[in-house]
MARBA-3410 file (N, C-alpha, C, O; in Angstrom, 1 decimal):
100
0.8,-1.2,0.0,0.0,0.0,0.0,0.9,1.3,0.0,0.3,2.3,0.2 ~ 2.1,1.1,-0.3,3.0,2.3,-0.3,3.6,2.8,1.0,4.2,3.8,1.1 ~ 3.4,2.0,2.1,3.8,2.4,3.4,5.4,2.4,3.4,6.0,1.4,3.2 ~ 5.9,3.6,3.7,7.4,3.8,3.7,8.1,3.8,2.4,9.3,3.8,2.4 ~ 7.3,3.7,1.3,7.9,3.6,0.0,8.5,5.0,-0.4,7.9,6.0,-0.1
9.6,4.9,-1.2,10.1,6.1,-1.8,10.0,5.9,-3.3,10.6,5.0,-3.9 ~ 9.3,6.8,-4.0,9.1,6.7,-5.4,9.9,7.8,-6.1,9.7,8.9,-5.8 ~ 10.7,7.4,-7.1,11.5,8.4,-7.9,10.8,8.4,-9.2,10.7,7.4,-10.0 ~ 10.3,9.6,-9.6,9.5,9.8,-10.8,10.3,10.7,-11.8,10.5,11.9,-11.5 ~ 10.8,10.1,-12.8,11.6,10.8,-13.8,10.7,11.2,-15.0,10.0,10.4,-15.6
10.7,12.5,-15.3,9.9,13.0,-16.4,8.5,13.3,-15.9,7.5,12.9,-16.5 ~ 8.4,14.0,-14.8,7.1,14.3,-14.1,6.2,15.2,-14.8,5.0,15.2,-14.5 ~ 6.7,15.9,-15.8,5.8,16.8,-16.6,5.1,17.8,-15.6,5.7,18.3,-14.7 ~ 3.8,18.0,-15.8,3.1,19.0,-15.0,2.6,18.4,-13.7,2.1,19.1,-12.8 ~ 2.7,17.0,-13.6,2.5,16.4,-12.3,1.1,15.7,-12.2,0.8,15.3,-11.1
0.4,15.5,-13.3,-1.0,14.9,-13.1,-0.9,13.5,-12.6,-1.6,13.2,-11.6 ~ -0.1,12.6,-13.1,0.0,11.3,-12.6,0.7,11.2,-11.3,0.3,10.5,-10.4 ~ 1.7,12.0,-11.1,2.4,12.1,-9.8,1.5,12.5,-8.7,1.5,11.9,-7.6 ~ 0.7,13.5,-8.9,-0.3,14.0,-7.9,-1.3,12.9,-7.6,-1.7,12.6,-6.4 ~ -1.8,12.2,-8.6,-2.7,11.1,-8.4,-2.1,10.0,-7.6,-2.8,9.4,-6.7
-0.9,9.6,-7.9,-0.2,8.6,-7.1,0.0,9.0,-5.7,-0.2,8.2,-4.7 ~ 0.4,10.3,-5.4,0.6,10.8,-4.1,-0.7,10.8,-3.3,-0.7,10.5,-2.1 ~ -1.8,11.1,-4.0,-3.1,11.1,-3.3,-3.6,9.7,-3.0,-4.3,9.5,-2.0 ~ -3.2,8.8,-3.8,-3.7,7.4,-3.6,-2.8,6.7,-2.6,-3.3,6.0,-1.7 ~ -1.5,6.9,-2.6,-0.6,6.2,-1.7,0.0,7.3,-0.7,1.0,7.8,-0.9
-0.8,7.5,0.3,-0.6,8.6,1.2,0.6,8.4,2.2,1.0,9.4,2.7 ~ 1.1,7.2,2.3,2.2,7.0,3.2,3.6,7.0,2.4,4.6,7.0,3.0 ~ 3.5,7.1,1.1,4.7,7.1,0.3,5.3,8.5,0.2,4.5,9.5,0.3 ~ 6.6,8.6,-0.1,7.2,9.9,-0.4,7.8,9.8,-1.8,8.0,8.7,-2.3 ~ 7.9,11.0,-2.4,8.2,11.0,-3.8,9.4,12.0,-4.1,9.5,13.0,-3.4
10.2,11.6,-5.1,11.2,12.6,-5.7,10.8,12.7,-7.1,10.8,11.7,-7.8 ~ 10.4,13.8,-7.6,10.0,14.0,-9.0,11.0,14.9,-9.7,11.5,15.9,-9.2 ~ 11.4,14.5,-10.9,12.4,15.1,-11.7,11.7,15.6,-13.0,11.1,14.8,-13.7 ~ 11.9,16.9,-13.3,11.4,17.4,-14.6,12.5,18.3,-15.2,13.0,19.3,-14.5 ~ 13.0,18.1,-16.4,14.1,18.8,-17.0,13.7,20.2,-17.6,14.5,21.2,-17.5
12.5,20.3,-18.2,12.1,21.5,-18.9,11.8,22.6,-17.9,10.8,22.4,-17.1 ~ 12.4,23.7,-17.9,12.2,24.7,-16.9,10.8,25.3,-16.8,10.3,25.5,-15.7 ~ 10.2,25.6,-17.9,8.8,26.1,-17.9,7.8,25.1,-17.3,7.0,25.5,-16.5 ~ 7.9,23.9,-17.8,7.1,22.8,-17.3,7.3,22.6,-15.8,6.4,22.3,-15.0 ~ 8.6,22.7,-15.4,8.9,22.5,-14.0,8.2,23.5,-13.1,7.8,23.2,-12.0
8.1,24.8,-13.5,7.4,25.8,-12.8,5.9,25.4,-12.6,5.4,25.6,-11.5 ~ 5.3,24.9,-13.6,3.9,24.4,-13.4,3.8,23.2,-12.5,2.9,23.1,-11.7 ~ 4.8,22.3,-12.6,4.9,21.2,-11.6,4.9,21.7,-10.2,4.2,21.1,-9.3 ~ 5.8,22.6,-9.9,5.9,23.2,-8.6,4.6,23.7,-8.1,4.1,23.5,-7.0 ~ 3.9,24.5,-9.0,2.6,25.1,-8.6,1.6,24.0,-8.3,0.9,24.1,-7.3
1.5,23.0,-9.2,0.5,21.9,-9.0,0.8,21.2,-7.7,-0.2,20.8,-7.0 ~ 2.0,20.9,-7.4,2.3,20.1,-6.1,1.9,21.0,-4.9,1.3,20.5,-4.0 ~ 2.2,22.2,-4.9,1.9,23.1,-3.8,0.4,23.3,-3.7,-0.2,23.3,-2.6 ~ -0.3,23.5,-4.9,-1.7,23.7,-4.9,-2.5,22.5,-4.3,-3.6,22.7,-3.8 ~ -2.0,21.3,-4.5,-2.6,20.1,-4.0,-2.1,19.7,-2.6,-2.5,18.7,-2.1
-1.4,20.6,-1.9,-0.9,20.4,-0.6,0.0,19.2,-0.4,0.0,18.6,0.7 ~ 0.9,18.9,-1.4,1.7,17.8,-1.3,3.2,18.1,-1.2,4.0,17.2,-1.3 ~ 3.5,19.3,-1.0,4.9,19.7,-0.9,5.7,19.1,0.2,6.9,19.0,0.1 ~ 5.0,18.6,1.2,5.7,17.9,2.3,6.1,16.5,2.0,6.9,15.9,2.7 ~ 5.5,15.9,1.0,5.8,14.5,0.6,6.4,14.4,-0.8,6.9,13.3,-1.1
6.4,15.5,-1.6,7.0,15.4,-2.9,8.2,16.4,-3.0,8.0,17.6,-2.9 ~ 9.4,15.8,-3.2,10.6,16.6,-3.4,10.8,16.8,-4.9,10.9,15.8,-5.6 ~ 10.9,18.0,-5.3,11.0,18.3,-6.8,12.5,18.7,-7.2,13.2,19.4,-6.4 ~ 12.9,18.3,-8.3,14.2,18.6,-8.9,14.0,19.0,-10.3,13.4,18.3,-11.1 ~ 14.6,20.2,-10.7,14.6,20.7,-12.1,16.0,20.3,-12.7,16.9,21.1,-12.7
16.1,19.1,-13.2,17.3,18.6,-13.8,17.0,17.5,-14.8,15.9,17.0,-14.9 ~ 18.0,17.2,-15.6,17.9,16.1,-16.6,18.7,14.9,-16.1,19.7,15.0,-15.5 ~ 18.2,13.7,-16.5,18.9,12.5,-16.2,19.5,12.0,-17.5,18.9,11.9,-18.5 ~ 20.9,11.8,-17.4,21.6,11.4,-18.6,22.2,10.1,-18.4,22.3,9.6,-17.3 ~ 22.7,9.5,-19.4,23.3,8.1,-19.4,24.7,8.0,-18.9,25.1,6.8,-18.7
25.4,9.1,-18.7,26.8,9.0,-18.2,27.0,9.8,-16.9,26.2,10.7,-16.7 ~ 27.9,9.4,-16.1,28.2,10.1,-14.9,28.9,11.4,-15.2,29.7,11.5,-16.2 ~ 28.6,12.5,-14.5,29.3,13.8,-14.7,28.4,14.8,-15.3,27.3,14.4,-15.7 ~ 28.9,16.0,-15.5,28.1,17.1,-16.1,27.9,16.8,-17.6,28.7,16.2,-18.3 ~ 26.8,17.2,-18.1,26.4,17.1,-19.5,25.6,18.3,-19.9,24.8,18.9,-19.0
25.7,18.8,-21.1,24.8,19.9,-21.6,23.6,19.3,-22.2,23.7,18.3,-23.0 ~ 22.5,19.8,-21.8,21.2,19.4,-22.4,20.6,20.5,-23.2,20.4,21.6,-22.6 ~ 20.3,20.3,-24.4,19.7,21.4,-25.2,18.2,21.1,-25.4,17.8,20.1,-26.0 ~ 17.4,22.1,-25.0,15.9,21.9,-25.1,15.4,23.1,-25.9,16.1,24.2,-25.9 ~ 14.3,23.0,-26.5,13.7,24.1,-27.2,12.3,24.3,-26.7,11.5,23.4,-26.7
12.0,25.5,-26.2,10.7,25.8,-25.6,9.9,26.6,-26.7,10.4,27.7,-27.0 ~ 8.8,26.1,-27.1,8.0,26.7,-28.1,6.8,27.4,-27.3,5.9,26.7,-26.9 ~ 6.9,28.7,-27.2,5.8,29.4,-26.4,4.5,29.3,-27.1,3.4,29.3,-26.4 ~ 4.4,29.2,-28.4,3.2,29.2,-29.1,2.5,27.8,-28.9,1.4,27.6,-29.3 ~ 3.2,26.8,-28.4,2.7,25.5,-28.3,2.6,25.1,-26.8,3.0,24.0,-26.4
2.1,26.0,-26.0,1.8,25.7,-24.6,3.1,25.4,-23.8,3.2,24.7,-22.8 ~ 4.2,26.0,-24.3,5.6,25.9,-23.6,6.0,24.4,-23.5,6.7,24.1,-22.6 ~ 5.7,23.6,-24.5,6.2,22.2,-24.5,7.5,22.1,-25.2,7.8,22.9,-26.1 ~ 8.4,21.2,-24.7,9.6,21.0,-25.3,9.4,20.3,-26.7,8.6,19.4,-26.7 ~ 10.1,20.8,-27.7,9.9,20.2,-29.0,11.2,20.3,-29.8,12.2,20.8,-29.2
11.2,19.8,-31.0,12.4,19.9,-31.8,12.6,21.3,-32.1,11.7,22.0,-32.6 ~ 13.9,21.8,-31.9,14.2,23.2,-32.1,14.1,23.6,-33.6,14.6,22.9,-34.5 ~ 13.5,24.7,-33.8,13.4,25.3,-35.1,14.1,26.6,-35.1,14.7,27.0,-34.1 ~ 13.9,27.4,-36.2,14.5,28.7,-36.2,13.5,29.8,-36.1,13.8,31.0,-36.3 ~ 12.3,29.5,-35.7,11.2,30.4,-35.6,11.4,31.4,-34.4,12.2,31.1,-33.5
10.8,32.5,-34.4,10.9,33.5,-33.4,10.1,33.1,-32.1,10.2,33.8,-31.1 ~ 9.3,32.0,-32.2,8.5,31.6,-31.0,9.2,30.6,-30.1,8.6,30.0,-29.3 ~ 10.5,30.5,-30.3,11.2,29.5,-29.5,12.5,30.1,-28.8,13.1,31.1,-29.3 ~ 12.9,29.5,-27.7,14.1,29.8,-27.0,14.9,28.5,-26.9,14.3,27.4,-26.7 ~ 16.2,28.6,-27.0,17.1,27.5,-26.8,17.5,27.5,-25.3,18.0,28.6,-24.9
17.4,26.5,-24.6,17.7,26.4,-23.2,18.9,25.5,-23.1,18.7,24.3,-23.4 ~ 20.0,26.0,-22.6,21.1,25.1,-22.3,21.1,24.9,-20.8,21.0,25.9,-20.0 ~ 21.2,23.7,-20.4,21.1,23.4,-18.9,22.1,22.3,-18.6,22.3,21.3,-19.3 ~ 22.8,22.5,-17.5,23.7,21.5,-17.0,22.9,20.3,-16.4,22.0,20.6,-15.6 ~ 23.3,19.1,-16.7,22.5,18.0,-16.2,23.4,17.3,-15.1,23.0,16.3,-14.5
END
């Protein structure tokens, strides 16, 4: 029933599934990871809004396949609800370089 469980959720996005799991398994603690900075801000808001900040620890970072620092290039398209997508050259996007 999740008693004493620690769940690591990689790619938490806006937190819909994460919040559902936390509400269902009330004794479990969670670490949620989301790499995309804009989506991460929504994740933080959703966790706080649902009163789960005491059980869900949030991290704005990327998980990579090798040990040590790595550069992660993401493209944020503001015209597309700030979702990460393949980078283009349009004026509606920002390139985000982030240490992982």
